[in-house]
C-alpha angles and dihedrals in degrees: 000000000000093000090086091059096054129070095227131161109131117153122198116198090342096307126106106246115252096231114123090006090074098034125023135161116000137203133185152119109304093197096064114110119223108262112197127191120232110296141166117257114278120269115216094205092055088043092058090050090052092048089054096045108111091194091066102054091271121226089228090076091072107014136059115226128200118235094016114117100208127133123239100019111185130268099188095089130036123281111265095215108133093004090137088065093048102047138033121236089257091054092047091047092053092049094048095042096047117347090176088073085070102032117022093197098051120126091208109117120236105250095192106033131091106167128082095022127132136191090025122165110258093246090063101044108124095001141080126247092232129035117232090261093050090051091052091047093051091048089051091051094047090048089055092058099097133145092243 
């Protein structure tokens, strides 16, 4: 399990964050494209709410976000300030859905993948962390994080 490789001990509101307890090491076919069902366009406001939601393996555990006043933002992953200038929506979608398709050693959980996982918390067996709509909302929010 990856937890042993990471110095990790963040608490949020007195509760150990669920990251890496819910989703750990991942395997899978890197060549698979992300196939999404029909969905409404993403909504950046809903996306920010999802990013902040500690019940959904929040992005704040590992990443620092601009314009979010939240204590103990993560330092494991890169800051997401200006990410909308650096990546297209398609690139962001692929990273959020299954970042291991880009970097096989990443500790970032796959938010829209349910196959080829092991040591997954019972609540996530056979399901994805985000729905298709939640994925699109998060992508819309991340795309809105520009330096303008």
